[in-house]
C-alpha positions in Angstrom: 50.9 -36.3 -28.1 52.1 -38.7 -31.0 54.6 -41.0 -29.8 57.5 -38.7 -31.9 56.8 -35.9 -30.0 56.7 -37.6 -26.5 60.4 -38.8 -27.6 61.9 -35.5 -28.3 60.4 -33.9 -25.2 62.1 -36.9 -23.5 65.4 -36.3 -25.2 65.4 -32.8 -24.3 64.4 -32.7 -20.5 66.9 -35.9 -19.9 69.8 -33.8 -21.6 69.0 -31.2 -19.4 69.1 -33.5 -16.0 72.6 -35.0 -17.3 74.2 -31.7 -17.2 72.0 -30.4 -14.0 70.6 -27.6 -15.5 67.0 -29.2 -14.8 64.1 -27.1 -13.2 61.9 -28.6 -10.6 59.2 -28.1 -12.9 60.8 -30.1 -15.8 61.6 -33.0 -13.6 58.2 -33.6 -12.5 57.2 -33.3 -16.4 60.3 -36.0 -16.8 58.7 -38.4 -14.3 55.3 -38.5 -15.7 56.6 -39.1 -19.3 58.2 -42.0 -17.8 55.3 -43.1 -16.0 53.3 -42.3 -19.3 55.5 -44.7 -21.4 57.0 -47.8 -19.7 59.4 -48.4 -22.7 60.9 -45.0 -21.4 61.8 -46.4 -18.4 64.9 -48.6 -19.0 66.2 -45.7 -21.4 65.8 -43.4 -18.0 67.8 -45.6 -15.9 70.3 -46.3 -18.4 71.2 -42.8 -18.8 71.2 -42.1 -14.7 73.8 -45.4 -14.9 76.1 -43.6 -17.2 76.0 -40.5 -15.2 77.0 -42.2 -12.3 79.6 -44.1 -14.1 81.0 -41.2 -15.2 80.8 -39.4 -11.7 82.8 -42.3 -10.6 85.5 -42.2 -13.3 86.0 -38.3 -12.5 86.4 -38.9 -8.9 89.1 -41.8 -9.2 90.6 -39.5 -11.7 90.7 -36.7 -8.6 92.1 -38.9 -6.2 94.7 -40.2 -8.7 96.2 -36.7 -9.2 96.1 -35.8 -5.5 98.2 -38.6 -5.0 100.9 -37.8 -7.4 101.5 -34.5 -6.1 104.4 -36.1 -3.8 106.0 -37.8 -6.2 108.5 -36.5 -8.4 108.1 -34.9 -11.4 109.7 -37.5 -13.6 107.8 -40.7 -11.8 104.4 -38.5 -12.2 104.6 -38.0 -16.1 105.4 -41.7 -16.2 102.5 -43.1 -14.3 100.1 -40.5 -15.8 101.0 -41.4 -18.9 100.3 -45.5 -18.9 97.6 -44.9 -15.7 95.3 -41.8 -16.8 95.3 -43.4 -20.5 93.8 -46.5 -19.1 91.3 -44.7 -16.6 90.0 -42.7 -20.0 89.9 -46.0 -22.1 87.8 -47.5 -19.3 85.4 -44.7 -19.3 85.0 -43.9 -22.8 84.6 -47.4 -24.4 81.5 -48.5 -22.2 80.2 -44.9 -22.9 80.4 -45.2 -26.7 78.7 -48.6 -26.8 76.3 -47.5 -24.3 75.1 -44.5 -27.1 75.5 -46.8 -30.0 73.0 -49.5 -28.6 70.6 -46.7 -27.2 70.2 -45.0 -30.6 70.6 -48.2 -33.0 68.0 -50.2 -31.3 65.5 -47.6 -29.1 65.1 -44.6 -31.5 62.4 -45.2 -33.9 63.6 -44.7 -37.9 61.9 -41.7 -39.1 60.8 -41.9 -43.2 62.9 -39.5 -45.0 61.2 -36.3 -45.5 60.4 -34.0 -48.1 61.7 -30.4 -48.8 58.6 -28.2 -49.7 59.6 -24.7 -50.9 56.8 -21.6 -51.8 56.9 -18.3 -53.1 53.4 -15.6 -53.5 50.0 -15.9 -52.1 51.0 -19.6 -50.0 52.7 -21.5 -47.6 53.6 -25.0 -46.7 50.5 -25.0 -44.5 47.9 -23.7 -47.1 48.8 -26.1 -50.1 48.5 -29.1 -47.3 44.8 -28.4 -46.7 42.1 -29.7 -49.2 40.5 -26.1 -49.3 40.4 -24.2 -52.7 43.1 -22.0 -53.6 41.6 -18.9 -55.1 43.8 -16.0 -56.1 43.2 -12.7 -56.9 44.2 -10.5 -60.2 48.1 -9.4 -58.5 48.2 -13.0 -56.7 50.3 -16.1 -57.4 51.6 -19.1 -55.6 54.7 -20.7 -56.8 55.6 -24.6 -55.2 58.4 -27.2 -55.6 58.6 -30.4 -53.8 61.7 -31.8 -53.7 61.9 -35.9 -53.7 64.6 -38.3 -53.6 63.0 -39.3 -56.7 63.3 -35.9 -58.6 61.0 -32.8 -58.3 57.4 -31.3 -58.8 57.2 -27.4 -59.3 54.1 -25.5 -60.3 52.7 -22.1 -60.4 49.3 -20.7 -59.9 48.9 -17.7 -62.0 46.5 -14.6 -60.7 42.7 -15.1 -60.8 42.9 -18.9 -60.7 41.5 -21.8 -58.6 43.2 -24.9 -57.6 42.3 -27.5 -55.1 45.2 -29.7 -53.6 43.6 -33.2 -53.3 46.9 -34.8 -52.1 50.1 -33.6 -51.3 53.5 -36.3 -51.0 54.0 -36.8 -47.1 57.2 -38.5 -47.2 59.9 -40.2 -50.4 57.5 -43.1 -50.4 57.4 -44.8 -53.6 53.4 -45.0 -53.2 53.2 -41.1 -52.3 51.6 -39.0 -55.6 50.5 -35.3 -56.1 46.6 -35.3 -56.8 45.7 -31.6 -58.0 42.2 -30.4 -59.5 42.3 -27.3 -61.4 39.2 -25.5 -62.0 39.9 -22.4 -64.1 42.4 -19.6 -64.5 46.1 -20.8 -65.5 48.5 -23.3 -64.5 52.0 -24.4 -65.1 53.7 -27.6 -64.0 57.1 -29.2 -64.7 57.7 -32.8 -63.2 61.4 -34.2 -63.5 60.9 -37.2 -61.5 62.3 -41.0 -62.0 59.5 -42.6 -61.5 56.2 -41.8 -63.9 52.8 -41.8 -63.3 53.0 -39.9 -59.6 51.4 -36.8 -60.7 47.8 -36.3 -61.7 45.7 -33.6 -62.7 42.0 -33.1 -62.6 40.5 -30.8 -65.0 37.6 -30.3 -67.4 36.0 -34.0 -66.9 39.7 -35.3 -67.3 42.6 -37.0 -65.7 46.0 -36.0 -66.7 48.5 -38.7 -66.0 52.3 -37.3 -66.3 55.4 -39.1 -67.5 57.9 -36.7 -66.4 57.3 -33.7 -68.7 56.2 -29.9 -68.8 52.6 -29.1 -68.8 50.4 -25.3 -69.3 47.0 -25.4 -68.7 44.8 -22.6 -69.6 41.3 -22.5 -69.1 40.4 -18.6 -69.3 37.4 -16.7 -71.2 39.2 -16.4 -74.8 39.9 -20.7 -74.9 40.5 -23.4 -72.7 43.7 -25.7 -73.4 46.3 -27.8 -72.0 50.0 -27.6 -73.7 52.4 -30.6 -73.3 56.2 -30.6 -74.0 59.6 -32.2 -73.0 57.7 -35.4 -72.2 54.1 -36.9 -72.6 51.2 -36.9 -70.6 47.9 -39.5 -70.3 44.4 -37.8 -70.7 41.5 -40.0 -69.8 38.3 -38.2 -69.6 35.3 -39.8 -68.0 32.5 -38.8 -65.1 35.1 -40.3 -62.4 37.2 -37.5 -63.0 34.7 -34.8 -62.6 33.8 -36.0 -59.2 37.3 -36.0 -57.2 35.7 -37.5 -54.5 35.0 -40.6 -56.8 38.8 -40.7 -57.6 40.5 -39.9 -54.3 38.0 -41.4 -51.6 38.8 -44.8 -50.0 35.3 -44.8 -48.5 33.6 -48.7 -48.8 30.3 -47.3 -50.2 32.3 -45.5 -53.1 34.3 -48.4 -54.0 30.6 -50.7 -54.0 29.1 -47.9 -56.4 32.2 -47.9 -58.8 32.1 -52.0 -59.0 28.0 -51.9 -60.0 27.9 -48.8 -62.1 30.9 -49.5 -64.2 29.5 -48.8 -67.6 29.2 -45.2 -65.9 32.5 -44.5 -64.6 34.4 -46.5 -67.4 37.1 -43.9 -69.2 35.0 -42.5 -72.4 38.5 -41.9 -74.1 42.0 -42.1 -73.5 44.5 -40.0 -75.6 48.3 -39.7 -74.8 49.9 -36.1 -75.6 53.0 -35.1 -76.5 54.8 -31.7 -77.8 51.5 -30.5 -78.7 48.3 -28.6 -77.3 44.8 -29.6 -76.9 42.1 -27.1 -77.4 38.9 -28.4 -75.4 35.5 -27.2 -75.2 34.3 -25.8 -71.7 32.3 -28.7 -70.4 29.3 -26.7 -68.7 27.2 -28.3 -66.2 23.4 -28.2 -65.8 21.9 -26.3 -62.9 20.4 -29.5 -61.6 24.4 -31.6 -62.2 26.3 -28.2 -60.4 23.5 -28.8 -57.8 24.2 -32.5 -57.6 28.1 -32.0 -57.5 28.4 -29.3 -55.1 25.8 -31.0 -52.3 26.9 -31.1 -49.1 24.8 -34.1 -48.6 26.5 -37.4 -48.1 25.8 -39.0 -51.5 25.3 -42.4 -50.3 22.4 -41.3 -48.8 20.8 -40.1 -51.9 18.4 -42.5 -54.0 20.5 -44.2 -56.0 18.7 -44.1 -59.3 18.4 -40.4 -59.3 22.7 -40.5 -59.2 23.2 -43.3 -61.6 20.6 -40.8 -63.9 22.0 -38.0 -63.3 25.3 -39.2 -63.5 24.4 -40.9 -67.0 23.4 -37.6 -68.1 26.3 -36.0 -67.0 28.5 -38.5 -69.3 26.3 -37.8 -72.5 27.5 -34.3 -72.4 30.6 -34.9 -72.0 31.0 -37.5 -74.6 29.7 -34.9 -77.1 32.0 -32.0 -75.9 35.0 -34.3 -76.5 34.0 -34.7 -80.0 34.8 -31.1 -80.2 38.4 -31.5 -79.0 41.0 -30.0 -81.2 44.9 -31.0 -81.4 47.5 -28.6 -82.7 51.4 -29.1 -83.3 53.5 -27.2 -81.4 55.6 -25.1 -83.4 59.4 -24.6 -82.7 58.6 -20.8 -81.7 56.1 -22.5 -79.4 58.2 -24.2 -78.4 61.0 -21.8 -77.2 58.3 -19.6 -75.5 57.1 -22.7 -73.2 60.5 -23.6 -72.2 61.4 -19.5 -71.8 58.2 -19.7 -69.5 59.0 -23.0 -67.5 62.6 -21.9 -66.8 61.6 -18.7 -65.0 59.4 -20.9 -62.2 60.4 -19.6 -58.9 60.2 -15.8 -59.9 57.9 -13.2 -59.1 57.2 -12.4 -62.7 57.1 -14.8 -65.6 56.9 -13.7 -69.2 53.8 -13.9 -71.0 53.4 -16.3 -74.2 52.8 -14.9 -77.6 49.8 -15.3 -78.8 49.5 -17.2 -82.0 47.2 -18.9 -84.0 48.2 -22.8 -84.6 47.1 -24.8 -87.6 45.4 -28.6 -86.6 47.4 -31.7 -86.7 46.5 -33.2 -89.9 47.6 -36.8 -91.1 49.6 -36.7 -94.2 48.9 -40.1 -96.7 46.8 -41.8 -94.0 49.5 -42.0 -91.6 48.7 -41.5 -87.9 50.8 -38.6 -86.1 53.0 -39.9 -83.6 52.2 -36.5 -81.6 49.1 -37.6 -80.7 48.3 -41.4 -79.9 44.6 -42.2 -79.1 44.7 -45.3 -77.4 41.4 -45.8 -76.8 37.6 -44.8 -78.0 35.3 -46.5 -75.6 33.2 -49.4 -77.0 29.4 -49.0 -77.6 28.1 -48.7 -74.3 26.0 -50.8 -72.2 22.4 -49.3 -71.9 21.6 -48.2 -68.0 17.8 -49.4 -67.5 16.2 -46.2 -65.2 13.0 -48.0 -64.7 9.8 -46.0 -64.8 10.3 -42.3 -65.1 8.3 -39.2 -66.6 10.5 -37.5 -69.0 9.5 -34.0 -70.1 10.4 -32.9 -73.3 11.5 -29.3 -74.6 8.8 -28.9 -76.5 6.6 -29.2 -72.8 5.4 -32.5 -73.7 5.5 -35.1 -71.0 5.7 -39.1 -71.4 5.8 -41.8 -68.9 7.4 -45.2 -69.6 10.2 -47.5 -68.7 13.3 -45.6 -69.5 16.7 -47.0 -71.2 19.7 -44.7 -71.5 22.4 -44.9 -74.2 25.2 -42.7 -75.1 23.5 -40.0 -76.5 19.8 -40.7 -76.4 16.9 -42.5 -74.6 14.5 -45.2 -75.5 11.1 -45.1 -73.7 8.8 -47.9 -73.6 5.0 -47.2 -73.5 2.7 -50.4 -73.7 5.1 -52.4 -75.6 6.2 -49.5 -78.4 9.3 -47.9 -78.1 10.2 -44.4 -79.0 13.8 -43.1 -79.1 14.4 -39.4 -77.6 17.8 -37.6 -78.2 19.4 -35.9 -75.4 19.4 -32.7 -76.3 15.5 -32.7 -76.6 15.0 -33.7 -73.1 14.5 -31.1 -70.4 14.0 -33.0 -67.1 13.5 -36.4 -66.2 11.1 -36.9 -62.4 11.4 -39.8 -60.2 
């Protein structure tokens, strides 16, 4: 049993004992708790001494009143007026002082708790597990987290799948919210005084909110993220496809990150505000899916194979990111989105109107302020994979020393180099 729970049980049983309402079974349990935790023994004795003191003063008051029965009413009134006040003060002052010091020094100070409000097919217990939240056609989940520095509210729409990686447990400034969005539709409104505390992972991208509203749609008819009333920082890279690499604190993961920076560094970083980003769905190969979803401990797998698999995934993601399109949100779009966000917490939300948006264009060669591309990754360092057999889609097989670049391989055979495009490779054997 945790110490906080033990303290609460001790206080409950002690209250019953002080008022004389404790049963024999409860008294035995109280003695067990005192025996288990020696620090409670002194508190137990203090309570008993206070109780004896109160009984003594009560007895003294009763004796005093019996003596006054033979005194005249005027004399009795005068004596009680002064003597009873002195006795009452003598009893109350030590009691108040004792309670103050007990509460001040012996009770542990608990961190400020947060408030979680839920609506729909989820509750506070459901969202605190790392298990996927999969909603059916007629289900939804609405969550509001109230913190001292603001609030975060989000809605998971029907036919959606979300995994909450980390949920704030207190108002500590180090606490944050991390959510892995897999498919469907997801709306989030962040109103925090401190920024960078909410992160979403989706489609190989980390979305860091800077006090804003976000709508993500990963549906059959298109995939996009809409941002308004603030901004987000989008960072794309292999580490964001693998939530365990982003969230895990295991030593081997940190070591792998340190030794494979060229694989795990961000491919692209963009700041998005009052606009939408349409992105191509990142579809993994069958081998990559098996690698990412394997229940085997990754640290027991072959390191070279992990590096090769991550390298191929990185190349595919780099190519997909080049096809992203950014659209300016029109006043009508912003009005619809604001109406949608204002209905958070309700069972039914209005649907957004389907509009065709024009892509953002830079006029007169000036960079548009809506989207700020912070960086396009520098030319990547080559990844040396060693002696490998590579099978091409035309059926031919080649064996040699393989080096991997952004979107191509270089195979060294007998001192000669052959450049092979990533899209021409069917498989690599180890």
